[in-house]
N, C-alpha and C positions, 0 to 999 in steps of 0.2 A: 502494498499500501504505500504509494507516493504521499508527500507531504502536504500536499494540496488537498489530497481524500483526507487525512487524520484531520488537518484543521476546519474541512468542512462539518468532521464529526463533532467535534468538540464544541464547534460555533453553537449546532444545534442542540446541544446539549444543555448549554448554558442559558440561548434565549428562551422567549416565552413561544411555545407554552411547557417544552420541557423544563426549562428553570425553576419556574415558580410550583411546578407538580413534585419535584425532584426534593425541592425545598420542603413542602408540604409531606412527604414522605420522609423525610429524614426527622422531622417533628414527630412522626407517628411512631419512631424507633424510643422516644424519650415523652412520651403521652401524659406518663404520669407527674412529670417534672414541669415546673413552669417555661422550663428552656423550651422544650416539646411542643407547649401550648403557643409557645410565643412565634416558631418556628411555621407553625401550623399556619397561623391567623396571617401571619407576613406571606407565605406561600401562596392561599387563596386570595388574601385582598390585594396583593401584587399582580395577579392571574385576572382577577375582576378589572383592576383599574386598565393595567395594558392591555384588556379588550374594549375598552372603549375608545372611540372615536376623537372624544374631545380631548382625550388624554395623549393620544397620538400626534395629535396636531401640537399639543404643549410639548411633548417631547421632541419630536422634529424641531420646531423653532427653536431648544434650549440647546440642543446637541448640533445641530447641523448647519454650515452657512447655509444661506438660500440665494437662489438667483429669481431675476424677473422674468418675466414669459419673455421672448424673442420677436419681435417683429420683421415680418421680412424685411421691409425695408433697412432695417441697421444690417442685415446679410452686405448689401453694397454697398454700407456705407464702413463696415469693416473689412472691406476687398476681401471677404470668405470667397477661397476658391473652390469649395466641394462644400457637402451636407454629409456628416460621417453618422451613422447610426449603430448602436450598438445593440446585440441579440440580449432578451433576457427570458430565452427560455424556447422551448419545443412542448408541443404535446405529443407526445410518442405515439398514440393512438389516437387516432380522429376517425370512427368507422362510418361517419356519416359522408366524408368523404374520400375515405378510402385509401389514405395517407397521410403523414404527420403534417401539423400546420403549427404555425406560430402561435407560442401561449399569449396570453392578455397582453403582460408587458413589451413583449416583442412585436405585436401587433399593432400598441398604440405607439409603440416609437416608429415602426415603418410607416405608418398613416400620417403623423407627423411629418418625420422625413419627406414621403412624396408632397404632402404640401408645400411645405418649404423649398423643394427641387423645381416645381410647376411654377411657385410663386415670382421665385428666381431667375430661375433656368440655369443655376448650377447643376454638375453632375451629384449623382449619388453615391455614396460608399456604404457598405457593408460589414461589419466587424463581430466574430463569434463563430465557437466551435461545437463541440460538448465540454459542457462545465464539468467542473469537479465532483459535484451531487452525479450526475449522470453519465460518468466515467465507466464504460465495462457494463451497462445496460441496456447496448443496441440502439439507444435513440439517434435518431439522425442529426448531422450537425445542423446549427441554428442557419449558418450562410446557405446551405443547399435550401433548406425549406423556404427562407426567405427568397431567394431567388425564384424560385416555383411560383410562392405565394403573389409574388409582383408581377411575374410574366402573366400568369392567371386571369389575376383580378385586375390589373391597373395596366395593361400592357407595357411595362416599365424593365429594361434589362440593369440590372446594376453595372454602372461604371469599372465598380470594384467591388470583391467578394473576399476578404478573408475568412477562413473557416478553419482554422487550426487553434484559435487560442481557447484557453480552457478560462482564465477570468479576466478582469480589466487591464491589469498591470502587462498582461498577453496582448489584449486588444491593440494595446498601443503602440507595443513594438513591434509586433508582428504585421499592422498597417503601416505602418512606417514605411519600409522601404517599399511598400508598392506605389502607395502618393511620391514620395521623393524623388522616385524615376521619372515620375511627368514635372515637377518642380514644385509641387502643393504643400505647402506648410501651413497655410492659413484654413482653418476648416469650422465648420459651424457644427458642433457635437450635438447629439441628439439621444438623450436618455432620459429618465426617471428623474425628479426633481430631487428626490432623495438620494441617488446616485450619482447625483451632478459633481458633487464636493471631491469625490476621489477619482470620478474620472477627469476632473479637469486637471488634475494635480497630476494622475499619470500621464493624460497626453500631453503637457507641458514639459514632463520631464522628457517624455522620449524626442521633443522637440518641435512640437506643434504652436503656432499660435492660436488658442481656443476662442470660439464664441458661443457660449454656453447657449443651447436651444433645451430648455427643458421640458416636458411632459409629465401627464399622471402626478401632478402635485397633490399631497394631502392637505383636502378640504374638509369643510362642513359639506356633511349629505342629507344631513334628516332635520329635524326639529330638535330645540337644543335639549330637552327633556330625552328623546332619544338618544342622543349623541353620547350621553351619559350611561349610558344601558352596555353591556357588555354585546359584542356581534364579532361575526369572522372577519368584517372588514376590520374592525379595528383592532384585532388580535394582528392581523396578516401586515397592516400598517406600522405600527409599533414594533415586530419584529424586524421589519424592513429597514427601519430607522435604528433600530440598536443595531442591528448586525453591521450596517453601515457606519455608524458609529466606532465602532468595534475595530473593523478592517480600516477605517479612516487613522485610527489612533497606530495600527501594526503599520501602516503602508507611511506612515511620518517618519518613523525612525530609521 
């Protein structure tokens, strides 16, 4: 097992829902003592709170740098040469289509990348292979799936497609030679807002001049009262934010 796979496993054990549940389970071992009761309470309370979308928004604002939405006109003013979309996962099996399809994050990023490319006339690049979490599962590469989807649904052929990277660091390092051959260093980078801080850092380290083009912002979705009730969406958003914060701390070292 490679280090990237071990890191993914350990991260999954720390993040919600596994982290809070393990904390509560530890409390059960000492349930007759005040420490055990405290651990159970902390585990369940943290799981409840982190499952609230309102908490996910607050955690995101507190832990991650934010980037404003990009307007197509800014691409010209920043002299952007290409639109770069980062992969965000693949649905390994989509029986209704008969083939693998982009996962929700990848789909949203592709849609926004196509929008920017059409609005500005800039060429489109994509970077994403098989992530560490799906290595060895037979999952199709993100670039392969993205190319098929764009051609079928939008009639677009990617100018550049990098399909060997397994994480954000490799996205930047492996895409750089492809674009460098054509003298491209100024890019608009499309990924989710919570993923943007680390993405910008990695691509700037690789030698790119980056104009952030965030999508998938964590924002209020329902009435205020419902925002403070646990939901699958709230849990997923909190998990993504905490995961990115941990990854950002490691990447900055």
